[in-house]
C-alpha atoms as one frame of an Amber mdcrd trajectory, in Angstrom:
protein
 -44.675 -30.499 -33.482 -41.447 -28.943 -34.533 -39.270 -30.270 -31.677 -36.257
 -31.160 -33.783 -33.327 -28.809 -32.903 -31.837 -26.844 -35.725 -28.200 -27.657
 -36.533 -25.712 -25.055 -35.236 -23.559 -23.191 -37.672 -20.067 -24.715 -37.555
 -18.469 -21.350 -38.286 -20.121 -19.883 -35.176 -18.843 -22.757 -33.062 -15.279
 -22.341 -34.389 -15.468 -18.600 -33.667 -16.627 -19.200 -30.080 -13.871 -21.787
 -29.568 -11.308 -19.228 -30.745 -12.722 -16.602 -28.418 -12.615 -18.920 -25.417
  -9.021 -19.946 -26.259  -7.899 -16.315 -26.632  -9.540 -15.406 -23.318  -7.874
 -18.337 -21.541  -4.448 -17.408 -22.914  -4.959 -13.759 -21.947  -5.908 -14.743
 -18.378  -2.913 -17.051 -18.065  -0.583 -14.324 -19.376  -2.056 -11.843 -16.863
  -1.559 -14.166 -13.874   2.009 -14.919 -14.976   2.710 -11.206 -15.365   1.385
 -10.430 -11.842   3.370 -13.232 -10.256   6.570 -12.055 -12.010   6.047  -8.470
 -10.958   5.484  -9.560  -7.315   8.641 -11.688  -7.367  10.673  -8.858  -8.917
   9.344  -6.388  -6.322  10.128  -8.524  -3.328  13.640  -9.409  -4.567  14.700
  -5.761  -4.557  16.988  -4.789  -1.660  15.527  -2.339   0.808  16.890   1.188
   0.874  20.132   1.637   2.812  20.103   3.080   6.270  21.554   6.636   6.122
  25.172   6.557   7.135  24.984  10.131   8.431  22.906   9.167  11.461  24.500
   7.947  14.664  22.325   5.692  16.768  22.740   5.435  20.487  25.160   2.739
  21.599  23.737  -0.753  21.778  20.739  -0.172  19.531  19.992  -1.982  16.313
  17.642  -0.573  13.708  14.675  -2.782  12.735  12.677  -0.364  10.595  13.334
   2.915   8.881  11.199   5.617   7.217  11.765   9.121   6.055   9.973  12.282
   5.037  11.255  15.537   3.630  11.875  16.828   7.184  12.907  13.825   9.325
  14.022  10.231   9.559  12.349   7.708  11.868  14.176   4.559  13.089  12.479
   1.855  15.089  15.057   0.014  17.208  15.159  -3.536  18.529  14.412  -2.286
  22.056  11.019  -0.827  21.043  12.023   2.810  20.632  11.285   5.166  17.809
  14.064   7.645  17.224  13.194  10.802  15.194  16.135  12.615  13.570  16.074
  15.983  11.817  16.919  15.693   8.166  18.628  19.113   8.199  20.796  18.790
  11.344  21.111  14.940  11.449  20.497  15.226  15.208  18.110  13.261  17.423
  15.000  15.367  17.850  12.671  12.994  19.726  12.689   9.567  21.255   9.440
   7.626  21.778   9.327   4.523  23.963   6.818   1.952  22.722   5.003  -0.474
  24.968   5.854  -4.090  24.324   2.790  -6.226  23.601
């Protein structure tokens, strides 16, 4: 008939309270850090379009990518223009289907 609960050690309870508080502060700091890094990343300006390329008249670039061998420009009229990085000349033009 020993149903009386034993008293908890107050030092253990204080230690657990400190651990929970430290964990909470660490998680808050982590979330704030991630949000700040995302904001900083999206505030950066995109890379400039290379000024050495000449697009066909009447086209406006919408997207741009590059590799060590070529540049690819997606235009507003659903074309992909591939330029040689060495010669800066148009190598291939791909017409995309509009959805």
